[in-house]
PQR file of N, CA, C, O and H, with PARSE charges and radii, in Angstrom:
ATOM      1  N   UNK A   1     -15.492 -21.495  29.702 -0.4000 1.5000
ATOM      2  CA  UNK A   1     -16.301 -22.281  28.802 -0.0000 2.0000
ATOM      3  C   UNK A   1     -16.932 -21.356  27.763  0.5500 1.7000
ATOM      4  O   UNK A   1     -17.424 -20.285  28.119 -0.5500 1.4000
ATOM      5  N   UNK A   2     -16.927 -21.745  26.492 -0.4000 1.5000
ATOM      6  CA  UNK A   2     -17.419 -20.905  25.405 -0.0000 2.0000
ATOM      7  C   UNK A   2     -18.871 -20.502  25.587  0.5500 1.7000
ATOM      8  O   UNK A   2     -19.244 -19.407  25.164 -0.5500 1.4000
ATOM      9  H   UNK A   2     -16.527 -22.615  26.203  0.4000 1.0000
ATOM     10  N   UNK A   3     -19.701 -21.327  26.191 -0.4000 1.5000
ATOM     11  CA  UNK A   3     -21.115 -21.014  26.364 -0.0000 2.0000
ATOM     12  C   UNK A   3     -21.350 -19.901  27.369  0.5500 1.7000
ATOM     13  O   UNK A   3     -22.449 -19.350  27.431 -0.5500 1.4000
ATOM     14  H   UNK A   3     -19.398 -22.216  26.534  0.4000 1.0000
ATOM     15  N   UNK A   4     -20.343 -19.561  28.154 -0.4000 1.5000
ATOM     16  CA  UNK A   4     -20.487 -18.541  29.183 -0.0000 2.0000
ATOM     17  C   UNK A   4     -20.121 -17.144  28.676  0.5500 1.7000
ATOM     18  O   UNK A   4     -20.098 -16.199  29.464 -0.5500 1.4000
ATOM     19  H   UNK A   4     -19.450 -20.009  28.103  0.4000 1.0000
ATOM     20  N   UNK A   5     -19.839 -16.995  27.400 -0.4000 1.5000
ATOM     21  CA  UNK A   5     -19.417 -15.706  26.845 -0.0000 2.0000
ATOM     22  C   UNK A   5     -20.634 -14.790  26.704  0.5500 1.7000
ATOM     23  O   UNK A   5     -21.670 -15.177  26.163 -0.5500 1.4000
ATOM     24  H   UNK A   5     -19.857 -17.763  26.760  0.4000 1.0000
ATOM     25  N   UNK A   6     -20.478 -13.566  27.209 -0.4000 1.5000
ATOM     26  CA  UNK A   6     -21.563 -12.589  27.126 -0.0000 2.0000
ATOM     27  C   UNK A   6     -20.997 -11.232  26.728  0.5500 1.7000
ATOM     28  O   UNK A   6     -19.782 -11.051  26.647 -0.5500 1.4000
ATOM     29  H   UNK A   6     -19.637 -13.251  27.649  0.4000 1.0000
ATOM     30  N   UNK A   7     -21.884 -10.294  26.483 -0.4000 1.5000
ATOM     31  CA  UNK A   7     -21.496  -8.902  26.242 -0.0000 2.0000
ATOM     32  C   UNK A   7     -20.653  -8.719  25.011  0.5500 1.7000
ATOM     33  O   UNK A   7     -20.939  -9.275  23.951 -0.5500 1.4000
ATOM     34  H   UNK A   7     -22.871 -10.441  26.549  0.4000 1.0000
ATOM     35  N   UNK A   8     -19.594  -7.919  25.164 -0.4000 1.5000
ATOM     36  CA  UNK A   8     -18.726  -7.589  24.036 -0.0000 2.0000
ATOM     37  C   UNK A   8     -18.077  -8.824  23.423  0.5500 1.7000
ATOM     38  O   UNK A   8     -17.936  -8.906  22.203 -0.5500 1.4000
ATOM     39  H   UNK A   8     -19.361  -7.467  26.026  0.4000 1.0000
ATOM     40  N   UNK A   9     -17.684  -9.777  24.247 -0.4000 1.5000
ATOM     41  CA  UNK A   9     -17.052 -10.986  23.727 -0.0000 2.0000
ATOM     42  C   UNK A   9     -18.034 -11.763  22.852  0.5500 1.7000
ATOM     43  O   UNK A   9     -17.649 -12.288  21.808 -0.5500 1.4000
ATOM     44  H   UNK A   9     -17.798  -9.711  25.238  0.4000 1.0000
ATOM     45  N   UNK A  10     -19.279 -11.839  23.263 -0.4000 1.5000
ATOM     46  CA  UNK A  10     -20.291 -12.535  22.469 -0.0000 2.0000
ATOM     47  C   UNK A  10     -20.530 -11.799  21.153  0.5500 1.7000
ATOM     48  O   UNK A  10     -20.646 -12.428  20.101 -0.5500 1.4000
ATOM     49  H   UNK A  10     -19.592 -11.413  24.112  0.4000 1.0000
ATOM     50  N   UNK A  11     -20.602 -10.492  21.207 -0.4000 1.5000
ATOM     51  CA  UNK A  11     -20.794  -9.692  19.995 -0.0000 2.0000
ATOM     52  C   UNK A  11     -19.609  -9.874  19.050  0.5500 1.7000
ATOM     53  O   UNK A  11     -19.796  -9.973  17.837 -0.5500 1.4000
ATOM     54  H   UNK A  11     -20.508  -9.981  22.062  0.4000 1.0000
ATOM     55  N   UNK A  12     -18.399  -9.918  19.589 -0.4000 1.5000
ATOM     56  CA  UNK A  12     -17.207 -10.135  18.764 -0.0000 2.0000
ATOM     57  C   UNK A  12     -17.258 -11.495  18.082  0.5500 1.7000
ATOM     58  O   UNK A  12     -16.938 -11.606  16.898 -0.5500 1.4000
ATOM     59  H   UNK A  12     -18.247  -9.837  20.574  0.4000 1.0000
ATOM     60  N   UNK A  13     -17.656 -12.525  18.812 -0.4000 1.5000
ATOM     61  CA  UNK A  13     -17.751 -13.874  18.246 -0.0000 2.0000
ATOM     62  C   UNK A  13     -18.771 -13.913  17.116  0.5500 1.7000
ATOM     63  O   UNK A  13     -18.536 -14.538  16.082 -0.5500 1.4000
ATOM     64  H   UNK A  13     -17.916 -12.434  19.773  0.4000 1.0000
ATOM     65  N   UNK A  14     -19.894 -13.250  17.313 -0.4000 1.5000
ATOM     66  CA  UNK A  14     -20.924 -13.216  16.276 -0.0000 2.0000
ATOM     67  C   UNK A  14     -20.414 -12.485  15.037  0.5500 1.7000
ATOM     68  O   UNK A  14     -20.647 -12.927  13.912 -0.5500 1.4000
ATOM     69  H   UNK A  14     -20.085 -12.742  18.153  0.4000 1.0000
ATOM     70  N   UNK A  15     -19.724 -11.376  15.243 -0.4000 1.5000
ATOM     71  CA  UNK A  15     -19.182 -10.611  14.117 -0.0000 2.0000
ATOM     72  C   UNK A  15     -18.164 -11.439  13.331  0.5500 1.7000
ATOM     73  O   UNK A  15     -18.170 -11.429  12.100 -0.5500 1.4000
ATOM     74  H   UNK A  15     -19.535 -11.017  16.157  0.4000 1.0000
ATOM     75  N   UNK A  16     -17.297 -12.150  14.036 -0.4000 1.5000
ATOM     76  CA  UNK A  16     -16.302 -12.990  13.380 -0.0000 2.0000
ATOM     77  C   UNK A  16     -16.988 -14.105  12.599  0.5500 1.7000
ATOM     78  O   UNK A  16     -16.624 -14.390  11.458 -0.5500 1.4000
ATOM     79  H   UNK A  16     -17.292 -12.158  15.036  0.4000 1.0000
ATOM     80  N   UNK A  17     -17.970 -14.726  13.214 -0.4000 1.5000
ATOM     81  CA  UNK A  17     -18.697 -15.802  12.525 -0.0000 2.0000
ATOM     82  C   UNK A  17     -19.381 -15.285  11.259  0.5500 1.7000
ATOM     83  O   UNK A  17     -19.372 -15.955  10.226 -0.5500 1.4000
ATOM     84  H   UNK A  17     -18.265 -14.494  14.141  0.4000 1.0000
ATOM     85  N   UNK A  18     -19.971 -14.094  11.342 -0.4000 1.5000
ATOM     86  CA  UNK A  18     -20.634 -13.511  10.171 -0.0000 2.0000
ATOM     87  C   UNK A  18     -19.656 -13.280   9.024  0.5500 1.7000
ATOM     88  O   UNK A  18     -19.989 -13.527   7.865 -0.5500 1.4000
ATOM     89  H   UNK A  18     -19.978 -13.550  12.181  0.4000 1.0000
ATOM     90  N   UNK A  19     -18.460 -12.811   9.338 -0.4000 1.5000
ATOM     91  CA  UNK A  19     -17.462 -12.589   8.293 -0.0000 2.0000
ATOM     92  C   UNK A  19     -17.044 -13.918   7.669  0.5500 1.7000
ATOM     93  O   UNK A  19     -16.954 -14.026   6.446 -0.5500 1.4000
ATOM     94  H   UNK A  19     -18.189 -12.611  10.279  0.4000 1.0000
ATOM     95  N   UNK A  20     -16.792 -14.919   8.491 -0.4000 1.5000
ATOM     96  CA  UNK A  20     -16.368 -16.224   7.972 -0.0000 2.0000
ATOM     97  C   UNK A  20     -17.450 -16.825   7.074  0.5500 1.7000
ATOM     98  O   UNK A  20     -17.153 -17.329   5.990 -0.5500 1.4000
ATOM     99  H   UNK A  20     -16.865 -14.831   9.485  0.4000 1.0000
ATOM    100  N   UNK A  21     -18.694 -16.771   7.522 -0.4000 1.5000
ATOM    101  CA  UNK A  21     -19.782 -17.320   6.719 -0.0000 2.0000
ATOM    102  C   UNK A  21     -19.980 -16.514   5.440  0.5500 1.7000
ATOM    103  O   UNK A  21     -20.170 -17.093   4.370 -0.5500 1.4000
ATOM    104  H   UNK A  21     -18.935 -16.362   8.402  0.4000 1.0000
ATOM    105  N   UNK A  22     -19.936 -15.194   5.536 -0.4000 1.5000
ATOM    106  CA  UNK A  22     -20.112 -14.345   4.358 -0.0000 2.0000
ATOM    107  C   UNK A  22     -18.972 -14.530   3.376  0.5500 1.7000
ATOM    108  O   UNK A  22     -19.187 -14.543   2.164 -0.5500 1.4000
ATOM    109  H   UNK A  22     -19.781 -14.724   6.405  0.4000 1.0000
ATOM    110  N   UNK A  23     -17.762 -14.673   3.893 -0.4000 1.5000
ATOM    111  CA  UNK A  23     -16.576 -14.884   3.061 -0.0000 2.0000
ATOM    112  C   UNK A  23     -16.786 -16.110   2.180  0.5500 1.7000
ATOM    113  O   UNK A  23     -16.584 -16.050   0.967 -0.5500 1.4000
ATOM    114  H   UNK A  23     -17.588 -14.663   4.877  0.4000 1.0000
ATOM    115  N   UNK A  24     -17.185 -17.202   2.780 -0.4000 1.5000
ATOM    116  CA  UNK A  24     -17.372 -18.444   2.030 -0.0000 2.0000
ATOM    117  C   UNK A  24     -18.517 -18.329   1.023  0.5500 1.7000
ATOM    118  O   UNK A  24     -18.379 -18.751  -0.125 -0.5500 1.4000
ATOM    119  H   UNK A  24     -17.350 -17.250   3.765  0.4000 1.0000
ATOM    120  N   UNK A  25     -19.630 -17.767   1.444 -0.4000 1.5000
ATOM    121  CA  UNK A  25     -20.771 -17.616   0.538 -0.0000 2.0000
ATOM    122  C   UNK A  25     -20.442 -16.702  -0.635  0.5500 1.7000
ATOM    123  O   UNK A  25     -20.793 -16.995  -1.778 -0.5500 1.4000
ATOM    124  H   UNK A  25     -19.742 -17.425   2.377  0.4000 1.0000
ATOM    125  N   UNK A  26     -19.768 -15.597  -0.347 -0.4000 1.5000
ATOM    126  CA  UNK A  26     -19.425 -14.645  -1.405 -0.0000 2.0000
ATOM    127  C   UNK A  26     -18.461 -15.267  -2.405  0.5500 1.7000
ATOM    128  O   UNK A  26     -18.639 -15.130  -3.615 -0.5500 1.4000
ATOM    129  H   UNK A  26     -19.483 -15.359   0.581  0.4000 1.0000
ATOM    130  N   UNK A  27     -17.463 -15.936  -1.909 -0.4000 1.5000
ATOM    131  CA  UNK A  27     -16.485 -16.553  -2.817 -0.0000 2.0000
ATOM    132  C   UNK A  27     -17.123 -17.658  -3.633  0.5500 1.7000
ATOM    133  O   UNK A  27     -16.927 -17.720  -4.847 -0.5500 1.4000
ATOM    134  H   UNK A  27     -17.319 -16.048  -0.926  0.4000 1.0000
ATOM    135  N   UNK A  28     -17.881 -18.529  -2.992 -0.4000 1.5000
ATOM    136  CA  UNK A  28     -18.477 -19.663  -3.695 -0.0000 2.0000
ATOM    137  C   UNK A  28     -19.550 -19.244  -4.692  0.5500 1.7000
ATOM    138  O   UNK A  28     -19.844 -19.983  -5.632 -0.5500 1.4000
ATOM    139  H   UNK A  28     -18.040 -18.479  -2.006  0.4000 1.0000
ATOM    140  N   UNK A  29     -20.138 -18.065  -4.495 -0.4000 1.5000
ATOM    141  CA  UNK A  29     -21.160 -17.586  -5.434 -0.0000 2.0000
ATOM    142  C   UNK A  29     -20.587 -16.592  -6.449  0.5500 1.7000
ATOM    143  O   UNK A  29     -21.323 -16.023  -7.255 -0.5500 1.4000
ATOM    144  H   UNK A  29     -19.900 -17.465  -3.732  0.4000 1.0000
ATOM    145  N   UNK A  30     -19.273 -16.389  -6.401 -0.4000 1.5000
ATOM    146  CA  UNK A  30     -18.570 -15.473  -7.308 -0.0000 2.0000
ATOM    147  C   UNK A  30     -19.090 -14.042  -7.191  0.5500 1.7000
ATOM    148  O   UNK A  30     -19.116 -13.299  -8.172 -0.5500 1.4000
ATOM    149  H   UNK A  30     -18.675 -16.850  -5.746  0.4000 1.0000
ATOM    150  N   UNK A  31     -19.501 -13.668  -5.993 -0.4000 1.5000
ATOM    151  CA  UNK A  31     -19.930 -12.292  -5.737 -0.0000 2.0000
ATOM    152  C   UNK A  31     -18.692 -11.533  -5.260  0.5500 1.7000
ATOM    153  O   UNK A  31     -18.484 -11.361  -4.059 -0.5500 1.4000
ATOM    154  H   UNK A  31     -19.480 -14.272  -5.196  0.4000 1.0000
ATOM    155  N   UNK A  32     -17.885 -11.087  -6.202 -0.4000 1.5000
ATOM    156  CA  UNK A  32     -16.551 -10.565  -5.887 -0.0000 2.0000
ATOM    157  C   UNK A  32     -16.584  -9.262  -5.099  0.5500 1.7000
ATOM    158  O   UNK A  32     -15.700  -9.022  -4.277 -0.5500 1.4000
ATOM    159  H   UNK A  32     -18.055 -11.227  -7.177  0.4000 1.0000
ATOM    160  N   UNK A  33     -17.574  -8.425  -5.331 -0.4000 1.5000
ATOM    161  CA  UNK A  33     -17.680  -7.193  -4.534 -0.0000 2.0000
ATOM    162  C   UNK A  33     -17.955  -7.530  -3.073  0.5500 1.7000
ATOM    163  O   UNK A  33     -17.335  -6.964  -2.173 -0.5500 1.4000
ATOM    164  H   UNK A  33     -18.292  -8.620  -5.999  0.4000 1.0000
ATOM    165  N   UNK A  34     -18.874  -8.441  -2.843 -0.4000 1.5000
ATOM    166  CA  UNK A  34     -19.196  -8.860  -1.475 -0.0000 2.0000
ATOM    167  C   UNK A  34     -18.005  -9.567  -0.844  0.5500 1.7000
ATOM    168  O   UNK A  34     -17.708  -9.365   0.334 -0.5500 1.4000
ATOM    169  H   UNK A  34     -19.378  -8.901  -3.574  0.4000 1.0000
ATOM    170  N   UNK A  35     -17.321 -10.397  -1.632 -0.4000 1.5000
ATOM    171  CA  UNK A  35     -16.129 -11.093  -1.147 -0.0000 2.0000
ATOM    172  C   UNK A  35     -15.083 -10.081  -0.688  0.5500 1.7000
ATOM    173  O   UNK A  35     -14.495 -10.227   0.383 -0.5500 1.4000
ATOM    174  H   UNK A  35     -17.562 -10.560  -2.588  0.4000 1.0000
ATOM    175  N   UNK A  36     -14.857  -9.062  -1.502 -0.4000 1.5000
ATOM    176  CA  UNK A  36     -13.867  -8.036  -1.173 -0.0000 2.0000
ATOM    177  C   UNK A  36     -14.242  -7.303   0.125  0.5500 1.7000
ATOM    178  O   UNK A  36     -13.362  -6.926   0.899 -0.5500 1.4000
ATOM    179  H   UNK A  36     -15.334  -8.943  -2.373  0.4000 1.0000
ATOM    180  N   UNK A  37     -15.539  -7.104   0.360 -0.4000 1.5000
ATOM    181  CA  UNK A  37     -15.998  -6.413   1.577 -0.0000 2.0000
ATOM    182  C   UNK A  37     -15.657  -7.173   2.855  0.5500 1.7000
ATOM    183  O   UNK A  37     -15.635  -6.583   3.935 -0.5500 1.4000
ATOM    184  H   UNK A  37     -16.254  -7.411  -0.269  0.4000 1.0000
ATOM    185  N   UNK A  38     -15.393  -8.463   2.749 -0.4000 1.5000
ATOM    186  CA  UNK A  38     -15.123  -9.270   3.935 -0.0000 2.0000
ATOM    187  C   UNK A  38     -13.687  -9.118   4.437  0.5500 1.7000
ATOM    188  O   UNK A  38     -13.352  -9.591   5.523 -0.5500 1.4000
ATOM    189  H   UNK A  38     -15.411  -8.943   1.872  0.4000 1.0000
ATOM    190  N   UNK A  39     -12.867  -8.476   3.669 -0.4000 1.5000
ATOM    191  CA  UNK A  39     -11.447  -8.355   3.997 -0.0000 2.0000
ATOM    192  C   UNK A  39     -11.121  -7.014   4.638  0.5500 1.7000
ATOM    193  O   UNK A  39     -11.709  -5.989   4.294 -0.5500 1.4000
ATOM    194  H   UNK A  39     -13.139  -8.091   2.787  0.4000 1.0000
ATOM    195  N   UNK A  40     -10.197  -7.033   5.554 -0.4000 1.5000
ATOM    196  CA  UNK A  40      -9.606  -5.813   6.099 -0.0000 2.0000
ATOM    197  C   UNK A  40      -8.733  -5.208   4.999  0.5500 1.7000
ATOM    198  O   UNK A  40      -8.270  -5.923   4.110 -0.5500 1.4000
ATOM    199  H   UNK A  40      -9.719  -7.866   5.834  0.4000 1.0000
ATOM    200  N   UNK A  41      -8.510  -3.905   5.057 -0.4000 1.5000
ATOM    201  CA  UNK A  41      -7.727  -3.224   4.017 -0.0000 2.0000
ATOM    202  C   UNK A  41      -6.373  -3.876   3.764  0.5500 1.7000
ATOM    203  O   UNK A  41      -5.933  -3.960   2.617 -0.5500 1.4000
ATOM    204  H   UNK A  41      -8.886  -3.324   5.779  0.4000 1.0000
ATOM    205  N   UNK A  42      -5.715  -4.334   4.810 -0.4000 1.5000
ATOM    206  CA  UNK A  42      -4.404  -4.952   4.636 -0.0000 2.0000
ATOM    207  C   UNK A  42      -4.471  -6.470   4.811  0.5500 1.7000
ATOM    208  O   UNK A  42      -3.509  -7.103   5.247 -0.5500 1.4000
ATOM    209  H   UNK A  42      -6.073  -4.265   5.741  0.4000 1.0000
ATOM    210  N   UNK A  43      -5.637  -7.043   4.460 -0.4000 1.5000
ATOM    211  CA  UNK A  43      -5.833  -8.485   4.598 -0.0000 2.0000
ATOM    212  C   UNK A  43      -4.795  -9.291   3.826  0.5500 1.7000
ATOM    213  O   UNK A  43      -4.328  -8.879   2.764 -0.5500 1.4000
ATOM    214  H   UNK A  43      -6.418  -6.529   4.106  0.4000 1.0000
ATOM    215  N   UNK A  44      -4.447 -10.438   4.379 -0.4000 1.5000
ATOM    216  CA  UNK A  44      -3.429 -11.314   3.802 -0.0000 2.0000
ATOM    217  C   UNK A  44      -3.914 -12.749   3.949  0.5500 1.7000
ATOM    218  O   UNK A  44      -4.288 -13.165   5.046 -0.5500 1.4000
ATOM    219  H   UNK A  44      -4.826 -10.773   5.242  0.4000 1.0000
ATOM    220  N   UNK A  45      -3.913 -13.505   2.867 -0.4000 1.5000
ATOM    221  CA  UNK A  45      -4.393 -14.881   2.881 -0.0000 2.0000
ATOM    222  C   UNK A  45      -3.247 -15.845   3.093  0.5500 1.7000
ATOM    223  O   UNK A  45      -2.208 -15.751   2.438 -0.5500 1.4000
ATOM    224  H   UNK A  45      -3.610 -13.167   1.976  0.4000 1.0000
ATOM    225  N   UNK A  46      -3.446 -16.775   4.016 -0.4000 1.5000
ATOM    226  CA  UNK A  46      -2.481 -17.845   4.258 -0.0000 2.0000
ATOM    227  C   UNK A  46      -3.227 -19.165   4.125  0.5500 1.7000
ATOM    228  O   UNK A  46      -3.988 -19.546   5.015 -0.5500 1.4000
ATOM    229  H   UNK A  46      -4.290 -16.852   4.548  0.4000 1.0000
ATOM    230  N   UNK A  47      -3.010 -19.857   3.022 -0.4000 1.5000
ATOM    231  CA  UNK A  47      -3.626 -21.162   2.791 -0.0000 2.0000
ATOM    232  C   UNK A  47      -2.547 -22.120   2.303  0.5500 1.7000
ATOM    233  O   UNK A  47      -1.417 -21.713   2.034 -0.5500 1.4000
ATOM    234  H   UNK A  47      -2.392 -19.548   2.299  0.4000 1.0000
ATOM    235  N   UNK A  48      -2.902 -23.381   2.193 -0.4000 1.5000
ATOM    236  CA  UNK A  48      -1.912 -24.348   1.723 -0.0000 2.0000
ATOM    237  C   UNK A  48      -1.481 -24.062   0.292  0.5500 1.7000
ATOM    238  O   UNK A  48      -0.342 -24.346  -0.077 -0.5500 1.4000
ATOM    239  H   UNK A  48      -3.820 -23.711   2.411  0.4000 1.0000
ATOM    240  N   UNK A  49      -2.369 -23.509  -0.515 -0.4000 1.5000
ATOM    241  CA  UNK A  49      -2.090 -23.321  -1.936 -0.0000 2.0000
ATOM    242  C   UNK A  49      -1.830 -21.869  -2.323  0.5500 1.7000
ATOM    243  O   UNK A  49      -1.485 -21.592  -3.472 -0.5500 1.4000
ATOM    244  H   UNK A  49      -3.295 -23.278  -0.215  0.4000 1.0000
ATOM    245  N   UNK A  50      -1.987 -20.945  -1.391 -0.4000 1.5000
ATOM    246  CA  UNK A  50      -1.791 -19.530  -1.712 -0.0000 2.0000
ATOM    247  C   UNK A  50      -1.396 -18.766  -0.458  0.5500 1.7000
ATOM    248  O   UNK A  50      -1.945 -18.992   0.621 -0.5500 1.4000
ATOM    249  H   UNK A  50      -2.267 -21.169  -0.458  0.4000 1.0000
ATOM    250  N   UNK A  51      -0.437 -17.857  -0.613 -0.4000 1.5000
ATOM    251  CA  UNK A  51      -0.075 -16.912   0.436 -0.0000 2.0000
ATOM    252  C   UNK A  51       0.140 -15.564  -0.245  0.5500 1.7000
ATOM    253  O   UNK A  51       0.962 -15.439  -1.153 -0.5500 1.4000
ATOM    254  H   UNK A  51       0.008 -17.673  -1.489  0.4000 1.0000
ATOM    255  N   UNK A  52      -0.604 -14.564   0.200 -0.4000 1.5000
ATOM    256  CA  UNK A  52      -0.420 -13.257  -0.394 -0.0000 2.0000
ATOM    257  C   UNK A  52      -1.501 -12.279   0.001  0.5500 1.7000
ATOM    258  O   UNK A  52      -2.423 -12.630   0.737 -0.5500 1.4000
ATOM    259  H   UNK A  52      -1.272 -14.665   0.937  0.4000 1.0000
ATOM    260  N   UNK A  53      -1.395 -11.045  -0.485 -0.4000 1.5000
ATOM    261  CA  UNK A  53      -2.353  -9.998  -0.155 -0.0000 2.0000
ATOM    262  C   UNK A  53      -3.751 -10.319  -0.672  0.5500 1.7000
ATOM    263  O   UNK A  53      -3.923 -11.081  -1.623 -0.5500 1.4000
ATOM    264  H   UNK A  53      -0.646 -10.759  -1.083  0.4000 1.0000
ATOM    265  N   UNK A  54      -4.741  -9.719  -0.023 -0.4000 1.5000
ATOM    266  CA  UNK A  54      -6.143 -10.007  -0.363 -0.0000 2.0000
ATOM    267  C   UNK A  54      -6.442  -9.786  -1.833  0.5500 1.7000
ATOM    268  O   UNK A  54      -7.136 -10.605  -2.437 -0.5500 1.4000
ATOM    269  H   UNK A  54      -4.601  -9.100   0.749  0.4000 1.0000
ATOM    270  N   UNK A  55      -5.950  -8.719  -2.432 -0.4000 1.5000
ATOM    271  CA  UNK A  55      -6.271  -8.443  -3.836 -0.0000 2.0000
ATOM    272  C   UNK A  55      -5.725  -9.534  -4.753  0.5500 1.7000
ATOM    273  O   UNK A  55      -6.370  -9.896  -5.737 -0.5500 1.4000
ATOM    274  H   UNK A  55      -5.386  -8.054  -1.942  0.4000 1.0000
ATOM    275  N   UNK A  56      -4.555 -10.055  -4.442 -0.4000 1.5000
ATOM    276  CA  UNK A  56      -4.013 -11.153  -5.235 -0.0000 2.0000
ATOM    277  C   UNK A  56      -4.849 -12.414  -5.028  0.5500 1.7000
ATOM    278  O   UNK A  56      -5.098 -13.160  -5.975 -0.5500 1.4000
ATOM    279  H   UNK A  56      -4.030  -9.761  -3.643  0.4000 1.0000
ATOM    280  N   UNK A  57      -5.277 -12.648  -3.804 -0.4000 1.5000
ATOM    281  CA  UNK A  57      -6.101 -13.823  -3.540 -0.0000 2.0000
ATOM    282  C   UNK A  57      -7.453 -13.709  -4.239  0.5500 1.7000
ATOM    283  O   UNK A  57      -7.952 -14.688  -4.794 -0.5500 1.4000
ATOM    284  H   UNK A  57      -5.074 -12.042  -3.034  0.4000 1.0000
ATOM    285  N   UNK A  58      -8.036 -12.532  -4.212 -0.4000 1.5000
ATOM    286  CA  UNK A  58      -9.309 -12.327  -4.913 -0.0000 2.0000
ATOM    287  C   UNK A  58      -9.113 -12.583  -6.407  0.5500 1.7000
ATOM    288  O   UNK A  58      -9.943 -13.238  -7.037 -0.5500 1.4000
ATOM    289  H   UNK A  58      -7.631 -11.737  -3.760  0.4000 1.0000
ATOM    290  N   UNK A  59      -8.030 -12.075  -6.971 -0.4000 1.5000
ATOM    291  CA  UNK A  59      -7.752 -12.271  -8.398 -0.0000 2.0000
ATOM    292  C   UNK A  59      -7.616 -13.748  -8.736  0.5500 1.7000
ATOM    293  O   UNK A  59      -8.234 -14.218  -9.692 -0.5500 1.4000
ATOM    294  H   UNK A  59      -7.356 -11.543  -6.460  0.4000 1.0000
ATOM    295  N   UNK A  60      -6.810 -14.499  -7.964 -0.4000 1.5000
ATOM    296  CA  UNK A  60      -6.645 -15.919  -8.294 -0.0000 2.0000
ATOM    297  C   UNK A  60      -7.918 -16.704  -8.038  0.5500 1.7000
ATOM    298  O   UNK A  60      -8.159 -17.721  -8.689 -0.5500 1.4000
ATOM    299  H   UNK A  60      -6.307 -14.117  -7.188  0.4000 1.0000
ATOM    300  N   UNK A  61      -8.733 -16.251  -7.105 -0.4000 1.5000
ATOM    301  CA  UNK A  61     -10.027 -16.888  -6.873 -0.0000 2.0000
ATOM    302  C   UNK A  61     -10.927 -16.681  -8.088  0.5500 1.7000
ATOM    303  O   UNK A  61     -11.611 -17.605  -8.526 -0.5500 1.4000
ATOM    304  H   UNK A  61      -8.538 -15.424  -6.577  0.4000 1.0000
ATOM    305  N   UNK A  62     -10.922 -15.472  -8.624 -0.4000 1.5000
ATOM    306  CA  UNK A  62     -11.703 -15.185  -9.827 -0.0000 2.0000
ATOM    307  C   UNK A  62     -11.200 -16.030 -11.004  0.5500 1.7000
ATOM    308  O   UNK A  62     -11.999 -16.598 -11.749 -0.5500 1.4000
ATOM    309  H   UNK A  62     -10.366 -14.721  -8.268  0.4000 1.0000
ATOM    310  N   UNK A  63      -9.900 -16.108 -11.164 -0.4000 1.5000
ATOM    311  CA  UNK A  63      -9.323 -16.883 -12.266 -0.0000 2.0000
ATOM    312  C   UNK A  63      -9.676 -18.357 -12.135  0.5500 1.7000
ATOM    313  O   UNK A  63      -9.917 -19.032 -13.136 -0.5500 1.4000
ATOM    314  H   UNK A  63      -9.251 -15.647 -10.559  0.4000 1.0000
ATOM    315  N   UNK A  64      -9.706 -18.853 -10.914 -0.4000 1.5000
ATOM    316  CA  UNK A  64     -10.001 -20.257 -10.673 -0.0000 2.0000
ATOM    317  C   UNK A  64     -11.476 -20.593 -10.792  0.5500 1.7000
ATOM    318  O   UNK A  64     -11.847 -21.756 -10.948 -0.5500 1.4000
ATOM    319  H   UNK A  64      -9.510 -18.305 -10.101  0.4000 1.0000
ATOM    320  N   UNK A  65     -12.313 -19.570 -10.717 -0.4000 1.5000
ATOM    321  CA  UNK A  65     -13.741 -19.786 -10.812 -0.0000 2.0000
ATOM    322  C   UNK A  65     -14.121 -20.059 -12.224  0.5500 1.7000
ATOM    323  O   UNK A  65     -15.298 -20.270 -12.517 -0.5500 1.4000
ATOM    324  H   UNK A  65     -12.012 -18.625 -10.590  0.4000 1.0000
TER
END
């Protein structure tokens, strides 16, 4: 059960949640430096409308903003 997660697993879940929340806030506020910080060096975006490396996704996000 998810509520029973403790220790390292709980810390991992919190870290993942922080990245997801920061990713959305950074992108929606056009804070591109912060948005870029949310990605792993070899990050790759898979969405219905875009598939490609993080830098290309950041670029099209900027263009669409």
